[in-house]
C-alpha positions in Angstrom: 97.2 80.6 113.4 93.6 81.1 114.1 91.8 84.5 114.5 91.8 84.2 118.2 95.6 84.0 118.3 96.1 86.8 116.0 93.5 89.1 118.0 95.1 88.0 121.3 98.5 89.1 120.0 97.4 92.3 118.8 95.9 93.1 122.3 99.0 91.9 123.9 101.4 93.7 121.7 99.4 96.9 122.0 99.5 97.0 125.8 103.0 95.8 126.3 104.4 97.9 123.5 102.5 101.1 124.0 104.7 102.4 127.0 108.0 102.0 125.1 106.5 103.2 121.8 105.1 106.4 123.4 108.6 107.0 125.0 110.5 106.4 121.9 108.0 108.7 119.9 108.6 111.6 122.4 112.3 111.2 122.0 111.9 111.0 118.2 110.0 114.1 118.2 112.7 115.9 120.3 115.5 114.7 118.0 113.6 115.5 114.9 112.8 119.1 116.1 116.1 120.0 117.8 118.7 118.2 115.8 117.9 116.9 112.3 114.9 119.1 111.1 115.7 120.5 107.7 114.4 124.3 107.2 111.8 123.0 104.7 109.9 120.7 107.1 106.7 121.7 108.7 105.0 120.6 111.9 102.5 118.7 109.6 105.5 116.6 108.0 106.8 116.0 111.5 103.5 114.7 112.7 103.1 112.6 109.6 106.4 111.0 110.2 105.7 110.4 113.9 102.4 108.7 113.0 103.7 106.6 110.3 106.5 105.4 112.7 104.3 104.7 115.6 101.6 102.7 113.4 104.2 100.7 111.3 106.4 100.1 114.5 103.4 98.4 116.1 102.8 96.4 113.1 106.4 95.2 112.8 106.4 94.5 116.6 103.2 92.5 116.2 104.8 90.3 113.4 107.8 89.8 115.7 105.3 88.9 118.5 103.6 86.3 116.2 106.6 84.7 114.9 109.0 85.1 117.9 111.5 82.1 117.4 112.8 82.0 120.9 111.5 81.1 124.4 108.4 83.6 125.0 109.9 84.7 128.2 112.9 86.1 126.2 110.7 88.6 124.6 110.9 91.1 127.5 113.9 92.5 128.9 113.9 92.3 132.8 110.1 91.8 132.6 109.7 95.5 131.6 110.7 96.4 128.1 109.3 94.6 125.0 112.2 93.6 122.8 109.9 93.3 119.8 108.7 96.8 120.4 112.4 98.0 120.4 113.1 96.1 117.2 109.9 97.4 115.4 110.8 100.9 116.4 114.5 100.8 115.3 113.3 99.6 111.9 110.3 102.0 111.5 112.2 105.0 112.8 115.1 104.7 110.3 112.7 103.9 107.4 110.3 106.8 108.0 113.1 109.4 108.8 114.7 108.5 105.5 111.4 108.5 103.7 110.4 112.0 104.9 114.0 113.1 104.2 115.1 113.8 107.7 118.3 111.7 107.3 120.4 110.6 104.5 119.0 113.4 102.2 121.2 114.6 99.2 123.0 117.8 99.5 122.0 120.4 97.0 124.7 122.3 95.4 124.3 125.9 94.5 126.0 126.9 91.2 
């Protein structure tokens, strides 16, 4: 792959993935704030989690765009939703929610 192909994929992935990533980020914020936020988490923790998720989801989606093994027309669902963006978000959300201890945290027993 040459530099032009990589830059072209970065721009394409950014503009195609941006709408779905923004929508998912807003949904993630609502879920984090309303349903799974532990009492010890601050707004700064939530924003760090959202930023890390957004950036890493973009790079995961970019890798999927670059190495998409199927027909390029199959990367979009009904010509509107980027499948690589959805896959990238699913991987990144789970990883960062676990990393920031929003999910799968150990229960602390009081003695």
